[in-house]
C-alpha positions as CSV (number, residue, x, y, z in Angstrom):
1,M,102.2,89.2,162.0
2,G,106.0,89.5,161.8
3,T,108.3,92.4,161.6
4,T,108.4,94.3,158.3
5,R,111.9,95.5,157.2
6,D,112.6,97.9,154.6
7,I,116.2,98.8,153.1
8,L,116.3,102.6,152.0
9,I,119.1,103.9,149.9
10,S,119.6,107.6,149.1
11,T,122.5,108.8,147.0
12,D,123.7,112.2,145.9
13,S,127.0,113.5,144.5
14,Q,128.6,113.7,148.0
15,E,127.5,110.5,149.7
16,T,125.4,107.4,149.9
17,R,123.2,106.8,153.0
18,V,121.6,103.5,153.8
19,A,118.8,103.0,156.5
20,V,117.4,99.6,157.5
21,T,114.0,100.0,159.2
22,A,111.8,97.6,161.2
23,D,108.1,98.5,161.2
24,G,109.3,102.1,160.4
25,R,111.8,102.3,163.1
26,L,115.4,102.9,162.4
27,E,117.5,99.8,163.2
28,E,120.7,100.3,161.1
29,Y,122.3,103.3,159.5
30,Y,125.3,103.6,157.3
31,V,126.9,106.5,155.4
32,E,129.7,106.3,152.7
33,R,131.1,109.6,151.3
34,A,132.1,109.8,147.7
35,S,135.6,110.6,148.8
36,D,136.0,107.6,151.1
37,T,138.1,104.7,150.1
38,R,136.5,101.3,150.8
39,M,139.4,99.7,152.8
40,V,137.8,97.4,155.3
41,G,137.3,93.9,153.7
42,S,139.5,94.8,150.6
43,V,142.6,92.7,149.8
44,Y,145.9,94.3,149.0
45,K,149.3,93.1,147.7
46,G,151.7,95.0,150.0
47,R,155.4,95.2,150.8
48,V,157.0,95.1,154.3
49,T,158.6,98.4,155.1
50,S,159.3,98.1,158.8
51,I,159.7,95.2,161.3
52,V,159.3,96.0,165.1
53,P,160.0,92.9,167.1
54,G,159.4,94.7,170.4
55,I,155.6,95.0,169.7
56,G,155.4,92.0,167.5
57,A,154.3,93.9,164.4
58,A,155.3,94.9,161.0
59,F,154.3,97.9,158.9
60,I,153.1,97.2,155.4
61,D,152.9,99.6,152.5
62,I,149.5,99.0,150.8
63,G,149.4,102.2,148.8
64,F,148.2,104.8,151.3
65,E,149.8,107.7,153.2
66,K,150.0,105.6,156.3
67,N,151.3,102.1,156.2
68,G,149.1,99.4,157.7
69,F,150.2,97.3,160.6
70,L,150.2,93.6,161.0
71,Y,150.5,91.8,164.3
72,V,152.3,88.5,164.5
73,A,149.1,86.9,165.9
74,D,147.3,87.8,162.6
75,I,150.0,85.8,160.7
76,V,150.8,82.7,162.8
77,E,147.2,82.1,164.3
78,P,143.9,81.7,162.7
79,K,142.0,84.9,163.0
80,A,139.8,85.4,166.0
81,E,136.5,83.9,164.9
82,D,134.2,87.0,165.2
83,E,136.8,89.2,163.4
84,A,137.5,86.7,160.7
85,I,134.0,86.9,159.4
86,P,132.9,90.5,158.5
87,E,130.2,91.9,160.7
88,G,130.8,89.4,163.5
89,E,129.8,86.1,161.9
90,A,131.4,83.6,164.3
91,T,132.7,80.3,163.1
92,E,133.2,76.7,164.2
93,G,135.1,73.8,162.8
94,A,138.5,72.1,163.2
95,A,141.2,73.9,161.5
96,R,143.0,72.0,158.6
97,P,145.4,74.8,157.4
98,H,146.6,74.6,153.7
99,V,150.2,75.4,155.0
100,P,151.7,74.1,158.2
101,P,150.9,76.4,161.2
102,R,153.8,78.3,162.6
103,D,154.7,78.3,166.3
104,R,152.2,80.9,167.9
105,H,155.2,82.3,170.0
106,A,157.3,82.9,166.9
107,R,159.0,86.3,166.5
108,I,157.8,88.4,163.7
109,D,161.3,89.1,162.4
110,E,161.5,85.3,162.0
111,I,158.5,85.2,159.8
112,L,158.8,88.3,157.7
113,K,161.6,90.1,156.0
114,M,162.2,93.6,155.0
115,H,160.7,94.4,151.5
116,Q,158.9,91.0,151.4
117,E,155.8,91.0,149.3
118,I,152.7,89.9,151.2
119,L,148.9,89.5,150.6
120,V,146.8,91.2,153.3
121,Q,143.3,92.1,154.0
122,V,142.1,95.3,156.1
123,V,140.1,94.6,159.1
124,K,140.0,98.1,160.6
125,E,140.1,101.5,159.1
126,P,142.9,103.9,160.0
127,F,142.0,106.0,163.1
128,G,143.8,109.0,164.3
129,T,147.6,108.5,163.9
130,K,147.3,104.7,163.3
131,G,147.2,103.1,159.9
132,A,144.9,100.3,158.9
133,R,144.9,97.0,160.8
134,L,145.8,94.1,158.6
135,T,145.6,90.3,158.6
136,T,146.9,87.5,156.3
137,H,143.8,85.5,157.0
138,I,141.7,86.5,153.9
139,S,138.0,86.1,154.2
140,L,135.4,86.9,151.5
141,P,131.8,87.0,152.4
142,G,128.9,86.0,150.2
143,R,125.2,86.1,151.0
144,Y,125.1,82.7,152.9
145,M,128.6,81.7,153.3
146,V,132.1,83.1,153.8
147,L,135.2,81.8,152.0
148,M,138.3,81.6,154.1
149,G,141.4,81.9,152.0
150,H,144.5,79.6,152.8
151,D,142.5,77.9,155.5
152,A,140.5,74.7,154.8
153,R,138.1,74.9,157.8
154,C,134.5,74.2,157.1
155,G,132.0,75.1,159.7
156,V,128.8,76.8,160.8
157,S,128.3,80.1,162.5
158,K,128.0,79.8,166.3
159,R,124.9,82.1,166.2
160,I,123.1,79.1,164.6
161,V,122.2,77.3,167.7
162,D,119.5,74.8,166.7
163,V,121.2,71.4,166.9
164,Q,119.2,69.8,164.0
165,E,119.8,72.7,161.7
166,R,123.5,72.7,162.5
167,S,123.7,69.0,161.7
168,R,121.8,69.6,158.3
169,L,124.0,72.4,157.3
170,K,127.2,70.4,158.2
171,A,126.0,67.6,155.9
172,I,125.5,70.1,153.1
173,L,129.0,71.4,153.7
174,T,130.6,68.1,153.3
175,K,129.3,68.2,149.7
176,L,130.4,71.8,148.9
177,K,134.0,71.7,149.8
178,F,135.8,72.8,146.6
179,S,139.3,73.6,147.4
180,N,142.2,72.4,149.5
181,E,143.4,75.9,150.1
182,A,140.0,77.6,151.1
183,G,137.4,76.9,153.6
184,L,133.7,77.6,153.9
185,I,131.7,79.0,156.8
186,I,127.9,79.1,156.7
187,R,126.4,82.4,158.0
188,T,123.2,82.9,159.9
189,A,121.5,84.0,156.6
190,G,122.1,80.4,155.5
191,V,119.4,79.0,157.9
192,G,116.8,77.0,156.1
193,K,118.7,77.2,152.7
194,G,119.5,74.2,150.6
195,E,122.3,72.9,148.5
196,K,121.1,74.9,145.5
197,E,121.5,78.3,147.3
198,F,124.9,77.3,148.9
199,G,126.1,76.1,145.4
200,R,125.4,79.6,144.0
201,D,127.3,81.2,146.8
202,V,130.2,79.0,146.4
203,R,130.4,79.7,142.6
204,Y,130.2,83.5,143.4
205,L,132.9,83.3,146.0
206,S,135.1,81.0,144.1
207,K,135.2,83.4,141.2
208,A,135.9,86.4,143.5
209,Y,138.8,84.5,145.2
210,Q,140.2,83.3,141.9
211,D,140.0,86.8,140.4
212,A,142.0,88.2,143.4
213,K,144.7,85.4,143.1
214,R,145.1,86.1,139.4
215,R,145.5,89.8,139.9
216,A,147.9,89.3,142.9
217,A,150.1,87.2,140.6
218,R,150.6,89.9,138.0
219,V,150.6,93.2,139.7
220,K,153.5,94.8,141.7
221,P,152.9,96.0,145.3
222,P,151.4,98.2,146.5
223,A,148.1,97.3,144.8
224,C,144.4,96.4,145.6
225,V,143.6,93.0,144.3
226,H,140.0,92.7,145.6
227,Q,137.8,95.7,146.4
228,E,135.0,95.5,148.9
229,H,131.6,96.3,147.7
230,E,130.0,99.8,148.1
231,V,127.8,100.5,151.1
232,A,124.6,99.7,149.3
233,Q,125.7,96.4,148.1
234,R,127.3,95.5,151.5
235,V,124.1,96.3,153.4
236,I,122.0,94.2,151.1
237,R,124.5,91.3,151.2
238,D,124.6,91.4,155.0
239,S,121.2,92.7,156.1
240,F,118.8,91.3,153.6
241,T,116.5,88.7,155.2
242,E,113.3,86.8,154.4
243,D,111.2,89.5,156.2
244,T,112.6,92.3,154.0
245,R,109.5,93.8,152.3
246,R,111.3,96.0,149.8
247,I,114.5,97.8,148.8
248,V,113.9,101.5,147.8
249,V,116.5,103.5,145.8
250,D,116.4,107.1,144.8
251,S,119.1,106.9,142.0
252,K,118.6,105.3,138.5
253,L,122.3,104.5,138.4
254,V,122.3,102.7,141.9
255,F,118.9,101.1,141.0
256,R,120.5,99.5,137.9
257,S,123.7,98.6,139.8
258,L,121.6,96.9,142.5
259,R,119.4,95.0,140.1
260,N,122.5,93.4,138.5
261,F,124.0,92.7,142.0
262,L,120.9,91.0,143.2
263,Q,120.8,88.7,140.1
264,M,124.5,87.8,140.8
265,L,124.1,87.4,144.6
266,I,120.7,85.6,145.0
267,P,119.5,84.7,141.5
268,G,116.0,83.3,141.4
269,V,115.0,85.1,144.7
270,K,112.2,87.5,144.1
271,V,113.2,90.9,145.7
272,R,111.0,94.0,145.5
273,L,113.4,96.7,144.4
274,D,111.8,100.0,143.8
275,L,113.1,103.2,142.2
276,Y,111.8,106.2,144.1
277,T,110.9,109.2,141.9
278,G,109.0,111.4,144.2
279,T,109.9,115.2,144.7
280,E,110.1,114.9,148.5
281,P,113.5,113.4,149.7
282,L,113.2,109.7,150.3
283,F,114.2,109.6,153.9
284,E,111.8,112.4,154.6
285,K,109.0,110.7,152.9
286,E,109.8,107.4,154.9
287,R,110.1,109.3,158.1
288,V,113.6,108.3,159.0
289,E,115.3,111.7,158.6
290,E,114.3,112.7,162.1
291,Q,115.5,109.5,163.6
292,I,118.8,109.9,161.8
293,A,119.1,113.4,163.3
294,S,118.6,112.1,166.8
295,L,121.7,109.9,166.5
296,F,123.7,113.1,167.4
297,D,121.7,113.8,170.5
298,R,123.2,113.0,174.0
299,T,119.9,112.1,175.5
300,V,117.7,109.3,174.2
301,R,114.1,109.1,175.5
302,L,112.8,105.7,176.6
303,P,109.2,104.4,176.2
304,S,108.4,104.7,180.0
305,G,109.7,108.3,180.1
306,G,113.2,107.4,181.4
307,S,116.3,108.2,179.4
308,I,119.8,107.3,178.6
309,V,122.6,109.8,178.2
310,V,125.5,108.9,175.9
311,E,128.8,110.6,176.5
312,P,131.8,109.7,174.3
313,T,135.2,110.4,175.7
314,E,138.7,109.8,174.2
315,S,139.1,106.5,176.0
316,V,135.6,105.1,176.8
317,V,132.1,105.8,176.0
318,A,129.9,106.3,179.1
319,I,126.1,105.7,179.2
320,D,124.0,106.9,182.1
321,V,120.6,105.4,182.6
322,N,117.9,107.9,184.4
323,T,114.3,107.5,185.5
324,A,113.7,111.0,184.4
325,K,110.0,111.8,184.9
326,F,109.0,108.2,185.3
327,T,108.1,107.4,188.8
328,G,106.3,104.0,188.2
329,R,103.1,102.7,189.8
330,R,104.4,100.5,192.6
331,N,107.8,101.2,194.2
332,L,111.3,102.5,193.4
333,E,112.7,99.0,192.7
334,E,110.1,98.1,190.2
335,T,110.5,101.6,188.6
336,A,114.2,101.1,188.3
337,F,113.9,97.5,187.0
338,Q,111.5,98.6,184.2
339,V,113.7,101.6,183.1
340,D,116.8,99.5,183.2
341,K,115.2,96.8,181.0
342,E,114.2,99.4,178.5
343,A,117.7,101.0,178.6
344,A,119.4,97.7,177.9
345,V,117.4,97.2,174.7
346,E,118.0,100.9,173.6
347,V,121.8,100.8,174.5
348,A,122.3,97.9,172.3
349,R,120.4,99.7,169.5
350,Q,122.4,102.9,169.9
351,L,125.7,101.1,169.8
352,R,124.6,99.7,166.4
353,L,123.2,102.9,164.9
354,R,126.2,105.1,166.0
355,D,128.7,102.3,165.4
356,I,130.2,103.0,168.9
357,G,133.5,101.0,169.3
358,G,136.0,100.4,172.1
359,I,135.1,100.3,175.8
360,V,131.6,101.1,176.8
361,I,130.6,101.7,180.5
362,I,126.8,101.6,181.2
363,D,125.6,103.0,184.6
364,F,122.3,101.3,185.2
365,I,120.0,102.4,188.0
366,D,120.8,100.4,191.1
367,L,118.8,97.3,191.7
368,D,118.5,95.6,195.2
369,V,117.0,92.4,194.1
370,D,119.4,89.8,192.8
371,A,116.8,88.2,190.5
372,H,116.3,91.6,188.8
373,R,120.0,92.1,188.3
374,R,120.3,88.6,186.7
375,E,117.3,89.3,184.4
376,L,118.7,92.7,183.4
377,V,122.1,90.9,182.3
378,T,120.0,88.4,180.3
379,V,118.1,91.3,178.5
380,L,121.3,93.1,177.8
381,E,123.0,90.0,176.4
382,Q,120.0,89.1,174.2
383,A,119.8,92.7,172.9
384,L,123.5,92.7,172.0
385,T,123.1,89.4,169.9
386,R,121.5,91.5,167.3
387,D,124.7,93.3,166.7
388,R,126.8,91.8,163.9
389,A,129.9,93.6,165.3
390,K,131.7,91.6,168.0
391,T,130.6,92.6,171.4
392,N,131.8,91.2,174.8
393,L,130.1,91.9,178.1
394,I,133.2,91.9,180.4
395,S,131.5,92.6,183.9
396,F,128.3,93.6,185.6
397,S,128.8,94.8,189.1
398,E,126.5,94.6,192.1
399,I,125.8,98.4,191.7
400,C,124.5,97.7,188.1
401,V,127.5,99.1,186.2
402,A,128.2,97.1,183.1
403,E,131.5,97.1,181.2
404,L,131.6,95.9,177.5
405,T,133.7,96.2,174.4
406,R,132.6,96.4,170.9
407,Q,134.6,95.9,167.8
408,R,134.5,98.9,165.4
409,M,135.9,98.5,161.9
410,R,134.7,101.8,160.3
411,R,134.3,105.4,161.5
412,S,131.2,106.1,163.5
413,V,128.4,108.3,162.1
414,E,129.6,111.2,164.4
415,T,133.0,111.4,162.7
């Protein structure tokens, strides 16, 4: 029997919280406050307010207190694959740009001019003193595909590794290309889907893209021309899978909104959408409130009795692995190996749940056996593949210290 997934959505006047569970265990958690502006993924018509050739960037007024910043590489080159697709959906396919590509070494002051109007998309929220990071490579995600504006690439996510399935999907793509100025990338959710499902997605994405273009043509900057969905819709769009048993909502307003959204996004697909009306809070009823509270703990216990300690700092996040009370049954090497493997899986889960971004240093328990170290790296890499954010394992030393980076587009649950 396979894993059973539930999507739980709780809303009040202050915030919306979304929890994705697998067999009752928290796997994903998102919070969106009523006061938050949905910036990441939204498209704006902006105006250039400052050009700084020394750092190869320009500052763009998109209507907020802090101007967004646009690097030259986000203008002259196609966007890095894992950032171009929201939540880390990588792409593949030869580029056939709608407009001739510029020299990748071009100076930003040769490309942009002061007060120039420009269409940009937010790829990272403002953090600290920094404004939002922007790109001119617009991408709009659907359920099974992503539309790439002004870039006629067509391809399949690199996370789809089955050769026959990739060939089948590419054959479908050749029939779906609908514009010389926009491309299509099939997401991992598209595995096993047919031309009918992809055709629906194309119509949905085409409408969203054309609406954004029409609005951009008639408004003056700064202005939003395409607003990203609210958190509940985003999670359903990106996390709903065939093994999702039900979506449970405790708000009538959100329930009606999601019912209409599902009919638009995946018409014809039977989805169990329940309105929760009990007196006990939904997250307490489903036993996830305690799991959410644990996300603020430094120490996370492992099944064996070992633990990991998460220490965020200003520059890096340090994670220490300990055997704690677990002594094992055989010897120190076997004990350390078992704890390290459990820790690798749990570290990947905590990175997702807490939305930890930037540089992460993991100090595993030392292993003397080369085969054990190699297997630990494999376990860690496989666990990280479940993360839709872009992760990169940079190094793994002989003393079992791993260094990785993780893309973060929004504030973590701790902020």
